[in-house]
N, C-alpha and C positions, 0 to 999 in steps of 0.2 A: 503492500499499498504505499503510495504517495500523497500522505497528509498536505492538501494546497487550498483550502477553502477557509471561510469566516466561521468561527465559532460563535456559537450562542450562549451566552454567559448565565445561567438559570438563577434568576434572583438576582442578579445582578443586571438593571437595562438603566441606560443613561437617567431616566428619570429616579430612580434608586439612586445612583452615582451621584446626582446634582441634590437629592435632599440630604444624603450623608454629608455632602461637602457644605449644603448650609448650615445643617445641626453640630458639625464638629467645629467647636469654638480653639481650637486648638491643642487643648487640653490632653484629648485622648493618648497623641504619642507620649505626652510627659509623663499620664498617669501609669503607662506603659513601662518605663523606664522607672519609676519610681516604687512600684511594685517589685520589682527585678532587684532594683539598690538595695531597697530598705528589709525586704522579707522573701530571700532567696526561693523559701518553703512556700510560701502563700502563690508565689509565680509559678513556680512548678504546680500546684495546687491548680491555677487556672490554666495553665497549659495544656494540662491532663484532664480537666473541665471542656476546655476547647477543642481538645482532640477527639474527646466522645463525643461530643456535638458533631464535627466534621464526620465522625464515624455514623453517627447515625442520619446523618444529610445522607451520607453516602449509600446506606442502606436503603433509605427512605428512595431515591431516585436509581433504584436498582443497578447500583455499581456493587460487582462482585470483588469485595477486598478480599485479599488473599492475605495480605499484613500491614498495617498501619502504625508507624514507631516516629518518635520522635530521637534524633542524634545530633548532637552539636548544632543545634539551632536549625536544624533542617527535618522536614516531615518526610519521612522513607513510606511512599507507596506503592503497594505492588498489588493488581488489579486484575482479574482477566477479564477478556471483551468477548463480546457476541457479536462486534460490529462486522459486517460483512464489506463494508463502502468506507470508502476514503469519508465522506460524507457523513455517516453511525460515525465511525470515528472522531473526528474532528466536532461531534456536535458531543458527543460522550466526553471530551477532553474539556471545551468549554461548559458541561455540567461541572464537572470536578472541579475545575479552576474557580469555577463562580463558588464553589461549596467552600473553596480553601480561604476565599476575599472574607465570606461569611463567615468562616470560624477564627479568624484575622479579625473581625468585629465583635467576635465571642470572646477575646481576649487569649487566643494562639500566637506569642511573641517568638516566632521562628524565620528564617531570612530568608526562605527557599521552600515551598514542595516539588521535590524528587519524584518522579512518577515512575513504572515501570509496567507494563501494557503487556498480558502475557494472554497467552490461547487456552490456559487452566493450565498447562506445565511450562511451556517453553516463553522464552522473552521474546516479545514481535517488537517492542520499540520502548525508546525512552524518552521522557521531557519533564519539561520542570517550568515551575513559576516562581519568579522571584518577588520579594517582598514588595522589592522597591515598584515594579510594574502595578501592583497591585495598590501602593499607598497612591499611584500617580492618577490610577486611573478613578479611585474613589474620590480624589482631591478635583479629578474633572480636568485633570492636566494631559491626559493622553486620550485619545477614544475609542471608544469599545472595540473598535476595526485596529487600531492600534496595539492595542491590548493584545486580541486575538493574533494579530501578525506576530507578536512578539514573543506568545505560546507556542504556536505552528511552529516558527522559528527554530525552533528548541529541540523539535520530534526530532529524532533519530531510530532510524531503521536497526533492527539487531541485526548482525552477519548471517545471512544465511547460508549453508553450505552446499555446495554444486559438485554435481557431481558427473 
């Protein structure tokens, strides 16, 4: 599969994006830093809660999670896809990327989402979302199309063995 289309961000429309930008008084980022700096245990608990929110969201949108964990400020997701077309895969990536943005809004404090797409057993592709892209999208500094392009440009297909 050669993924090359625009993704739809589930739950993250431009309207929601603008609302979030209007509601954000600049303290959200400061609060995130304060939670981490003042009480690491509380920050870890917030991350655990936000990761559980992300897992629940992925379950709700029928993403087959194999593993979901954090390591060194990175969310590592491995999931099985049933996508049969590039567009279905792009839509699935958009749904997951949108869920990552929502999890960040629920307190997830990571720098990146690293995703591995499998067919249930073998890796098919990897892709990622940088938190800076999510922040720029939420602040209205980049369009949904630019966010989508950033994410889709990160897709790397797994090497397939040829005979």
